[in-house]
KOLMARPA-182302 format. One record per residue (C-alpha): residue number from 1; residue in one letter; chain; x, y, z. Coordinates in Angstrom, 1 decimal, always signed. Layout:
% residues N
<pt><i>NUM</i><aa>A</aa><ch>A</ch><x>X</x><y>Y</y><z>Z</z></pt>
...
% end
This chain:
% residues 187
<pt><i>1</i><aa>X</aa><ch>A</ch><x>+25.3</x><y>-28.3</y><z>+14.4</z></pt>
<pt><i>2</i><aa>X</aa><ch>A</ch><x>+26.5</x><y>-26.4</y><z>+17.5</z></pt>
<pt><i>3</i><aa>X</aa><ch>A</ch><x>+26.3</x><y>-22.7</y><z>+18.2</z></pt>
<pt><i>4</i><aa>X</aa><ch>A</ch><x>+30.0</x><y>-22.3</y><z>+17.4</z></pt>
<pt><i>5</i><aa>X</aa><ch>A</ch><x>+29.5</x><y>-23.7</y><z>+13.9</z></pt>
<pt><i>6</i><aa>X</aa><ch>A</ch><x>+26.5</x><y>-21.5</y><z>+13.3</z></pt>
<pt><i>7</i><aa>X</aa><ch>A</ch><x>+28.4</x><y>-18.4</y><z>+14.4</z></pt>
<pt><i>8</i><aa>X</aa><ch>A</ch><x>+31.4</x><y>-19.4</y><z>+12.3</z></pt>
<pt><i>9</i><aa>X</aa><ch>A</ch><x>+29.2</x><y>-19.8</y><z>+9.2</z></pt>
<pt><i>10</i><aa>X</aa><ch>A</ch><x>+27.4</x><y>-16.6</y><z>+9.9</z></pt>
<pt><i>11</i><aa>X</aa><ch>A</ch><x>+30.8</x><y>-14.8</y><z>+10.1</z></pt>
<pt><i>12</i><aa>X</aa><ch>A</ch><x>+31.9</x><y>-16.4</y><z>+6.8</z></pt>
<pt><i>13</i><aa>X</aa><ch>A</ch><x>+28.7</x><y>-15.3</y><z>+5.2</z></pt>
<pt><i>14</i><aa>X</aa><ch>A</ch><x>+29.1</x><y>-11.7</y><z>+6.4</z></pt>
<pt><i>15</i><aa>X</aa><ch>A</ch><x>+32.8</x><y>-11.7</y><z>+5.2</z></pt>
<pt><i>16</i><aa>X</aa><ch>A</ch><x>+31.8</x><y>-12.9</y><z>+1.8</z></pt>
<pt><i>17</i><aa>X</aa><ch>A</ch><x>+28.9</x><y>-10.4</y><z>+1.7</z></pt>
<pt><i>18</i><aa>X</aa><ch>A</ch><x>+31.2</x><y>-7.5</y><z>+2.3</z></pt>
<pt><i>19</i><aa>X</aa><ch>A</ch><x>+33.8</x><y>-8.8</y><z>-0.1</z></pt>
<pt><i>20</i><aa>X</aa><ch>A</ch><x>+31.0</x><y>-9.1</y><z>-2.8</z></pt>
<pt><i>21</i><aa>X</aa><ch>A</ch><x>+30.0</x><y>-5.5</y><z>-2.3</z></pt>
<pt><i>22</i><aa>X</aa><ch>A</ch><x>+33.2</x><y>-3.4</y><z>-2.4</z></pt>
<pt><i>23</i><aa>X</aa><ch>A</ch><x>+33.1</x><y>-0.1</y><z>-0.5</z></pt>
<pt><i>24</i><aa>X</aa><ch>A</ch><x>+31.2</x><y>-1.5</y><z>+2.4</z></pt>
<pt><i>25</i><aa>X</aa><ch>A</ch><x>+32.8</x><y>-0.9</y><z>+5.7</z></pt>
<pt><i>26</i><aa>X</aa><ch>A</ch><x>+32.4</x><y>-3.2</y><z>+8.6</z></pt>
<pt><i>27</i><aa>X</aa><ch>A</ch><x>+33.3</x><y>-0.5</y><z>+11.0</z></pt>
<pt><i>28</i><aa>X</aa><ch>A</ch><x>+30.5</x><y>+1.1</y><z>+13.0</z></pt>
<pt><i>29</i><aa>X</aa><ch>A</ch><x>+27.8</x><y>+0.8</y><z>+10.4</z></pt>
<pt><i>30</i><aa>X</aa><ch>A</ch><x>+24.2</x><y>-0.2</y><z>+11.1</z></pt>
<pt><i>31</i><aa>X</aa><ch>A</ch><x>+22.8</x><y>-2.2</y><z>+8.2</z></pt>
<pt><i>32</i><aa>X</aa><ch>A</ch><x>+19.9</x><y>-4.6</y><z>+7.6</z></pt>
<pt><i>33</i><aa>X</aa><ch>A</ch><x>+20.0</x><y>-8.1</y><z>+6.2</z></pt>
<pt><i>34</i><aa>X</aa><ch>A</ch><x>+16.7</x><y>-9.6</y><z>+4.9</z></pt>
<pt><i>35</i><aa>X</aa><ch>A</ch><x>+16.8</x><y>-13.4</y><z>+4.5</z></pt>
<pt><i>36</i><aa>X</aa><ch>A</ch><x>+13.8</x><y>-14.0</y><z>+2.3</z></pt>
<pt><i>37</i><aa>X</aa><ch>A</ch><x>+14.0</x><y>-17.8</y><z>+2.5</z></pt>
<pt><i>38</i><aa>X</aa><ch>A</ch><x>+14.1</x><y>-17.9</y><z>+6.3</z></pt>
<pt><i>39</i><aa>X</aa><ch>A</ch><x>+11.9</x><y>-14.8</y><z>+6.5</z></pt>
<pt><i>40</i><aa>X</aa><ch>A</ch><x>+14.0</x><y>-13.1</y><z>+9.1</z></pt>
<pt><i>41</i><aa>X</aa><ch>A</ch><x>+15.2</x><y>-9.5</y><z>+9.1</z></pt>
<pt><i>42</i><aa>X</aa><ch>A</ch><x>+18.4</x><y>-8.9</y><z>+11.1</z></pt>
<pt><i>43</i><aa>X</aa><ch>A</ch><x>+20.0</x><y>-5.6</y><z>+12.1</z></pt>
<pt><i>44</i><aa>X</aa><ch>A</ch><x>+23.8</x><y>-5.6</y><z>+12.2</z></pt>
<pt><i>45</i><aa>X</aa><ch>A</ch><x>+26.3</x><y>-3.2</y><z>+13.6</z></pt>
<pt><i>46</i><aa>X</aa><ch>A</ch><x>+29.3</x><y>-4.1</y><z>+11.4</z></pt>
<pt><i>47</i><aa>X</aa><ch>A</ch><x>+29.6</x><y>-7.9</y><z>+11.9</z></pt>
<pt><i>48</i><aa>X</aa><ch>A</ch><x>+27.6</x><y>-8.0</y><z>+15.1</z></pt>
<pt><i>49</i><aa>X</aa><ch>A</ch><x>+23.9</x><y>-8.9</y><z>+15.0</z></pt>
<pt><i>50</i><aa>X</aa><ch>A</ch><x>+22.0</x><y>-6.4</y><z>+17.2</z></pt>
<pt><i>51</i><aa>X</aa><ch>A</ch><x>+18.3</x><y>-7.3</y><z>+16.7</z></pt>
<pt><i>52</i><aa>X</aa><ch>A</ch><x>+16.3</x><y>-10.0</y><z>+14.7</z></pt>
<pt><i>53</i><aa>X</aa><ch>A</ch><x>+12.8</x><y>-10.0</y><z>+13.5</z></pt>
<pt><i>54</i><aa>X</aa><ch>A</ch><x>+11.2</x><y>-13.4</y><z>+12.7</z></pt>
<pt><i>55</i><aa>X</aa><ch>A</ch><x>+8.1</x><y>-14.2</y><z>+10.6</z></pt>
<pt><i>56</i><aa>X</aa><ch>A</ch><x>+8.4</x><y>-11.3</y><z>+8.2</z></pt>
<pt><i>57</i><aa>X</aa><ch>A</ch><x>+6.3</x><y>-11.3</y><z>+5.1</z></pt>
<pt><i>58</i><aa>X</aa><ch>A</ch><x>+7.5</x><y>-10.6</y><z>+1.5</z></pt>
<pt><i>59</i><aa>X</aa><ch>A</ch><x>+5.9</x><y>-10.3</y><z>-1.9</z></pt>
<pt><i>60</i><aa>X</aa><ch>A</ch><x>+3.0</x><y>-12.7</y><z>-2.4</z></pt>
<pt><i>61</i><aa>X</aa><ch>A</ch><x>+4.7</x><y>-14.0</y><z>-5.7</z></pt>
<pt><i>62</i><aa>X</aa><ch>A</ch><x>+8.1</x><y>-14.6</y><z>-4.1</z></pt>
<pt><i>63</i><aa>X</aa><ch>A</ch><x>+11.4</x><y>-12.9</y><z>-5.0</z></pt>
<pt><i>64</i><aa>X</aa><ch>A</ch><x>+13.2</x><y>-11.9</y><z>-8.2</z></pt>
<pt><i>65</i><aa>X</aa><ch>A</ch><x>+16.2</x><y>-10.2</y><z>-9.7</z></pt>
<pt><i>66</i><aa>X</aa><ch>A</ch><x>+14.0</x><y>-9.0</y><z>-12.6</z></pt>
<pt><i>67</i><aa>X</aa><ch>A</ch><x>+11.1</x><y>-7.1</y><z>-11.0</z></pt>
<pt><i>68</i><aa>X</aa><ch>A</ch><x>+8.5</x><y>-5.3</y><z>-13.1</z></pt>
<pt><i>69</i><aa>X</aa><ch>A</ch><x>+5.6</x><y>-3.2</y><z>-12.1</z></pt>
<pt><i>70</i><aa>X</aa><ch>A</ch><x>+2.7</x><y>-5.1</y><z>-10.7</z></pt>
<pt><i>71</i><aa>X</aa><ch>A</ch><x>+4.4</x><y>-8.5</y><z>-10.4</z></pt>
<pt><i>72</i><aa>X</aa><ch>A</ch><x>+4.0</x><y>-8.7</y><z>-6.5</z></pt>
<pt><i>73</i><aa>X</aa><ch>A</ch><x>+7.6</x><y>-9.9</y><z>-6.1</z></pt>
<pt><i>74</i><aa>X</aa><ch>A</ch><x>+10.3</x><y>-8.8</y><z>-3.7</z></pt>
<pt><i>75</i><aa>X</aa><ch>A</ch><x>+13.4</x><y>-7.5</y><z>-5.5</z></pt>
<pt><i>76</i><aa>X</aa><ch>A</ch><x>+16.7</x><y>-9.0</y><z>-4.4</z></pt>
<pt><i>77</i><aa>X</aa><ch>A</ch><x>+19.7</x><y>-6.7</y><z>-4.1</z></pt>
<pt><i>78</i><aa>X</aa><ch>A</ch><x>+21.5</x><y>-4.0</y><z>-2.2</z></pt>
<pt><i>79</i><aa>X</aa><ch>A</ch><x>+19.7</x><y>-0.8</y><z>-1.4</z></pt>
<pt><i>80</i><aa>X</aa><ch>A</ch><x>+19.5</x><y>+2.1</y><z>+1.1</z></pt>
<pt><i>81</i><aa>X</aa><ch>A</ch><x>+16.7</x><y>+3.6</y><z>+3.0</z></pt>
<pt><i>82</i><aa>X</aa><ch>A</ch><x>+16.1</x><y>+7.0</y><z>+1.3</z></pt>
<pt><i>83</i><aa>X</aa><ch>A</ch><x>+12.7</x><y>+8.1</y><z>+2.7</z></pt>
<pt><i>84</i><aa>X</aa><ch>A</ch><x>+10.5</x><y>+7.5</y><z>+5.7</z></pt>
<pt><i>85</i><aa>X</aa><ch>A</ch><x>+6.7</x><y>+7.9</y><z>+6.0</z></pt>
<pt><i>86</i><aa>X</aa><ch>A</ch><x>+5.7</x><y>+7.8</y><z>+9.7</z></pt>
<pt><i>87</i><aa>X</aa><ch>A</ch><x>+2.0</x><y>+8.4</y><z>+8.8</z></pt>
<pt><i>88</i><aa>X</aa><ch>A</ch><x>+1.7</x><y>+5.5</y><z>+6.3</z></pt>
<pt><i>89</i><aa>X</aa><ch>A</ch><x>-1.3</x><y>+3.3</y><z>+6.3</z></pt>
<pt><i>90</i><aa>X</aa><ch>A</ch><x>+1.2</x><y>+0.5</y><z>+7.2</z></pt>
<pt><i>91</i><aa>X</aa><ch>A</ch><x>+2.2</x><y>+2.4</y><z>+10.4</z></pt>
<pt><i>92</i><aa>X</aa><ch>A</ch><x>+5.7</x><y>+3.3</y><z>+9.3</z></pt>
<pt><i>93</i><aa>X</aa><ch>A</ch><x>+7.2</x><y>+2.9</y><z>+5.9</z></pt>
<pt><i>94</i><aa>X</aa><ch>A</ch><x>+11.0</x><y>+2.9</y><z>+5.3</z></pt>
<pt><i>95</i><aa>X</aa><ch>A</ch><x>+11.3</x><y>+3.4</y><z>+1.5</z></pt>
<pt><i>96</i><aa>X</aa><ch>A</ch><x>+14.4</x><y>+2.0</y><z>-0.3</z></pt>
<pt><i>97</i><aa>X</aa><ch>A</ch><x>+16.1</x><y>+3.4</y><z>-3.4</z></pt>
<pt><i>98</i><aa>X</aa><ch>A</ch><x>+14.8</x><y>+0.8</y><z>-5.8</z></pt>
<pt><i>99</i><aa>X</aa><ch>A</ch><x>+15.5</x><y>+0.5</y><z>-8.7</z></pt>
<pt><i>100</i><aa>X</aa><ch>A</ch><x>+19.3</x><y>+0.8</y><z>-8.2</z></pt>
<pt><i>101</i><aa>X</aa><ch>A</ch><x>+22.0</x><y>+1.1</y><z>-10.9</z></pt>
<pt><i>102</i><aa>X</aa><ch>A</ch><x>+22.3</x><y>-2.7</y><z>-11.3</z></pt>
<pt><i>103</i><aa>X</aa><ch>A</ch><x>+18.5</x><y>-3.0</y><z>-11.7</z></pt>
<pt><i>104</i><aa>X</aa><ch>A</ch><x>+18.5</x><y>-0.3</y><z>-14.4</z></pt>
<pt><i>105</i><aa>X</aa><ch>A</ch><x>+21.4</x><y>-1.9</y><z>-16.3</z></pt>
<pt><i>106</i><aa>X</aa><ch>A</ch><x>+19.9</x><y>-5.4</y><z>-16.1</z></pt>
<pt><i>107</i><aa>X</aa><ch>A</ch><x>+16.4</x><y>-4.1</y><z>-17.2</z></pt>
<pt><i>108</i><aa>X</aa><ch>A</ch><x>+18.0</x><y>-2.1</y><z>-20.1</z></pt>
<pt><i>109</i><aa>X</aa><ch>A</ch><x>+19.9</x><y>-5.2</y><z>-21.3</z></pt>
<pt><i>110</i><aa>X</aa><ch>A</ch><x>+16.7</x><y>-7.3</y><z>-21.1</z></pt>
<pt><i>111</i><aa>X</aa><ch>A</ch><x>+14.8</x><y>-4.6</y><z>-23.1</z></pt>
<pt><i>112</i><aa>X</aa><ch>A</ch><x>+12.4</x><y>-3.8</y><z>-20.2</z></pt>
<pt><i>113</i><aa>X</aa><ch>A</ch><x>+13.2</x><y>-0.1</y><z>-20.1</z></pt>
<pt><i>114</i><aa>X</aa><ch>A</ch><x>+14.6</x><y>+2.4</y><z>-22.5</z></pt>
<pt><i>115</i><aa>X</aa><ch>A</ch><x>+18.0</x><y>+4.0</y><z>-22.5</z></pt>
<pt><i>116</i><aa>X</aa><ch>A</ch><x>+16.4</x><y>+7.2</y><z>-21.4</z></pt>
<pt><i>117</i><aa>X</aa><ch>A</ch><x>+14.7</x><y>+5.6</y><z>-18.4</z></pt>
<pt><i>118</i><aa>X</aa><ch>A</ch><x>+18.0</x><y>+3.8</y><z>-17.4</z></pt>
<pt><i>119</i><aa>X</aa><ch>A</ch><x>+19.9</x><y>+7.0</y><z>-17.6</z></pt>
<pt><i>120</i><aa>X</aa><ch>A</ch><x>+17.4</x><y>+8.8</y><z>-15.4</z></pt>
<pt><i>121</i><aa>X</aa><ch>A</ch><x>+17.6</x><y>+6.0</y><z>-12.8</z></pt>
<pt><i>122</i><aa>X</aa><ch>A</ch><x>+21.4</x><y>+6.0</y><z>-12.9</z></pt>
<pt><i>123</i><aa>X</aa><ch>A</ch><x>+21.7</x><y>+9.8</y><z>-12.7</z></pt>
<pt><i>124</i><aa>X</aa><ch>A</ch><x>+19.3</x><y>+9.8</y><z>-9.7</z></pt>
<pt><i>125</i><aa>X</aa><ch>A</ch><x>+21.7</x><y>+7.5</y><z>-7.9</z></pt>
<pt><i>126</i><aa>X</aa><ch>A</ch><x>+24.8</x><y>+9.4</y><z>-8.8</z></pt>
<pt><i>127</i><aa>X</aa><ch>A</ch><x>+23.1</x><y>+12.5</y><z>-7.4</z></pt>
<pt><i>128</i><aa>X</aa><ch>A</ch><x>+22.1</x><y>+10.6</y><z>-4.2</z></pt>
<pt><i>129</i><aa>X</aa><ch>A</ch><x>+18.4</x><y>+10.9</y><z>-5.0</z></pt>
<pt><i>130</i><aa>X</aa><ch>A</ch><x>+15.6</x><y>+8.3</y><z>-4.9</z></pt>
<pt><i>131</i><aa>X</aa><ch>A</ch><x>+15.0</x><y>+7.2</y><z>-8.5</z></pt>
<pt><i>132</i><aa>X</aa><ch>A</ch><x>+11.6</x><y>+7.5</y><z>-10.1</z></pt>
<pt><i>133</i><aa>X</aa><ch>A</ch><x>+9.2</x><y>+5.1</y><z>-8.5</z></pt>
<pt><i>134</i><aa>X</aa><ch>A</ch><x>+7.0</x><y>+5.1</y><z>-11.6</z></pt>
<pt><i>135</i><aa>X</aa><ch>A</ch><x>+8.8</x><y>+3.1</y><z>-14.3</z></pt>
<pt><i>136</i><aa>X</aa><ch>A</ch><x>+8.1</x><y>-0.3</y><z>-15.8</z></pt>
<pt><i>137</i><aa>X</aa><ch>A</ch><x>+10.2</x><y>-1.7</y><z>-13.0</z></pt>
<pt><i>138</i><aa>X</aa><ch>A</ch><x>+7.8</x><y>-0.7</y><z>-10.4</z></pt>
<pt><i>139</i><aa>X</aa><ch>A</ch><x>+8.6</x><y>+1.2</y><z>-7.2</z></pt>
<pt><i>140</i><aa>X</aa><ch>A</ch><x>+7.5</x><y>+2.2</y><z>-3.8</z></pt>
<pt><i>141</i><aa>X</aa><ch>A</ch><x>+9.3</x><y>-0.7</y><z>-2.2</z></pt>
<pt><i>142</i><aa>X</aa><ch>A</ch><x>+10.4</x><y>-0.7</y><z>+1.4</z></pt>
<pt><i>143</i><aa>X</aa><ch>A</ch><x>+10.0</x><y>-2.1</y><z>+4.9</z></pt>
<pt><i>144</i><aa>X</aa><ch>A</ch><x>+6.7</x><y>-1.5</y><z>+6.7</z></pt>
<pt><i>145</i><aa>X</aa><ch>A</ch><x>+4.4</x><y>-2.5</y><z>+9.4</z></pt>
<pt><i>146</i><aa>X</aa><ch>A</ch><x>+0.9</x><y>-3.9</y><z>+9.3</z></pt>
<pt><i>147</i><aa>X</aa><ch>A</ch><x>-1.1</x><y>-0.8</y><z>+10.1</z></pt>
<pt><i>148</i><aa>X</aa><ch>A</ch><x>-4.6</x><y>-2.0</y><z>+10.3</z></pt>
<pt><i>149</i><aa>X</aa><ch>A</ch><x>-3.9</x><y>-5.2</y><z>+8.2</z></pt>
<pt><i>150</i><aa>X</aa><ch>A</ch><x>-4.9</x><y>-8.6</y><z>+9.7</z></pt>
<pt><i>151</i><aa>X</aa><ch>A</ch><x>-2.1</x><y>-10.0</y><z>+11.9</z></pt>
<pt><i>152</i><aa>X</aa><ch>A</ch><x>-3.4</x><y>-13.5</y><z>+11.3</z></pt>
<pt><i>153</i><aa>X</aa><ch>A</ch><x>-3.0</x><y>-13.2</y><z>+7.6</z></pt>
<pt><i>154</i><aa>X</aa><ch>A</ch><x>+0.6</x><y>-11.9</y><z>+8.2</z></pt>
<pt><i>155</i><aa>X</aa><ch>A</ch><x>+1.4</x><y>-15.0</y><z>+10.2</z></pt>
<pt><i>156</i><aa>X</aa><ch>A</ch><x>+0.1</x><y>-17.4</y><z>+7.5</z></pt>
<pt><i>157</i><aa>X</aa><ch>A</ch><x>+1.1</x><y>-16.0</y><z>+4.1</z></pt>
<pt><i>158</i><aa>X</aa><ch>A</ch><x>+3.3</x><y>-13.6</y><z>+2.2</z></pt>
<pt><i>159</i><aa>X</aa><ch>A</ch><x>+0.9</x><y>-10.9</y><z>+1.4</z></pt>
<pt><i>160</i><aa>X</aa><ch>A</ch><x>+2.7</x><y>-7.8</y><z>+0.1</z></pt>
<pt><i>161</i><aa>X</aa><ch>A</ch><x>+3.1</x><y>-6.4</y><z>-3.4</z></pt>
<pt><i>162</i><aa>X</aa><ch>A</ch><x>+6.9</x><y>-6.6</y><z>-3.1</z></pt>
<pt><i>163</i><aa>X</aa><ch>A</ch><x>+7.7</x><y>-5.0</y><z>+0.2</z></pt>
<pt><i>164</i><aa>X</aa><ch>A</ch><x>+9.0</x><y>-6.5</y><z>+3.4</z></pt>
<pt><i>165</i><aa>X</aa><ch>A</ch><x>+6.4</x><y>-6.4</y><z>+6.1</z></pt>
<pt><i>166</i><aa>X</aa><ch>A</ch><x>+6.8</x><y>-6.7</y><z>+9.9</z></pt>
<pt><i>167</i><aa>X</aa><ch>A</ch><x>+4.2</x><y>-6.6</y><z>+12.7</z></pt>
<pt><i>168</i><aa>X</aa><ch>A</ch><x>+3.5</x><y>-3.1</y><z>+14.1</z></pt>
<pt><i>169</i><aa>X</aa><ch>A</ch><x>+5.5</x><y>-4.0</y><z>+17.2</z></pt>
<pt><i>170</i><aa>X</aa><ch>A</ch><x>+8.4</x><y>-5.1</y><z>+15.1</z></pt>
<pt><i>171</i><aa>X</aa><ch>A</ch><x>+8.4</x><y>-2.0</y><z>+12.9</z></pt>
<pt><i>172</i><aa>X</aa><ch>A</ch><x>+8.4</x><y>+0.2</y><z>+16.0</z></pt>
<pt><i>173</i><aa>X</aa><ch>A</ch><x>+11.4</x><y>-1.7</y><z>+17.4</z></pt>
<pt><i>174</i><aa>X</aa><ch>A</ch><x>+13.2</x><y>-1.5</y><z>+14.0</z></pt>
<pt><i>175</i><aa>X</aa><ch>A</ch><x>+12.8</x><y>+2.3</y><z>+14.1</z></pt>
<pt><i>176</i><aa>X</aa><ch>A</ch><x>+15.4</x><y>+2.7</y><z>+16.8</z></pt>
<pt><i>177</i><aa>X</aa><ch>A</ch><x>+18.0</x><y>+1.2</y><z>+14.5</z></pt>
<pt><i>178</i><aa>X</aa><ch>A</ch><x>+17.4</x><y>+2.7</y><z>+11.1</z></pt>
<pt><i>179</i><aa>X</aa><ch>A</ch><x>+17.7</x><y>+6.1</y><z>+9.5</z></pt>
<pt><i>180</i><aa>X</aa><ch>A</ch><x>+18.1</x><y>+7.6</y><z>+6.1</z></pt>
<pt><i>181</i><aa>X</aa><ch>A</ch><x>+21.1</x><y>+6.0</y><z>+4.4</z></pt>
<pt><i>182</i><aa>X</aa><ch>A</ch><x>+20.9</x><y>+2.6</y><z>+6.2</z></pt>
<pt><i>183</i><aa>X</aa><ch>A</ch><x>+22.0</x><y>-0.2</y><z>+3.9</z></pt>
<pt><i>184</i><aa>X</aa><ch>A</ch><x>+19.4</x><y>-2.9</y><z>+3.2</z></pt>
<pt><i>185</i><aa>X</aa><ch>A</ch><x>+20.6</x><y>-6.2</y><z>+1.7</z></pt>
<pt><i>186</i><aa>X</aa><ch>A</ch><x>+17.7</x><y>-8.4</y><z>+0.5</z></pt>
<pt><i>187</i><aa>X</aa><ch>A</ch><x>+18.6</x><y>-12.0</y><z>-0.4</z></pt>
% end
């Protein structure tokens, strides 16, 4: 397949993505796409890819739409960066607003959380706050570097408890693109 075909398919994917998530604007917005299958994180400005990070690591147990505390899986979905820890043991940690409203509704329907817990998660989002990170759904998910972790392990296996991990050099480079509010789509 030629470069033109790849670019055409990438454009179609992005168009479908924004159609699937109403309210997203393609205009002048930096956002992150995490391809968990190809293990690539790409930074976009609208429809234009700006930077790409290969060989990322995800949760050691793979991905899910039904995350629960301690399952070591990376949650799929649409999130925003809502907090940053520049003094993390993983160098820099960009925390996302997991669980989101869809996660809460799905977990409530599956009987994994109570109505009270779902209401608290939903209300946090409606008030533009980070929801509780200490429910049965787990929390403290985000994008981070290695810190002092072993780079050789990072190259060989998915090793996180559900986060997206980059090398220290990659997380430093990502820092120039992201801020509080940056959309993160994990698929």
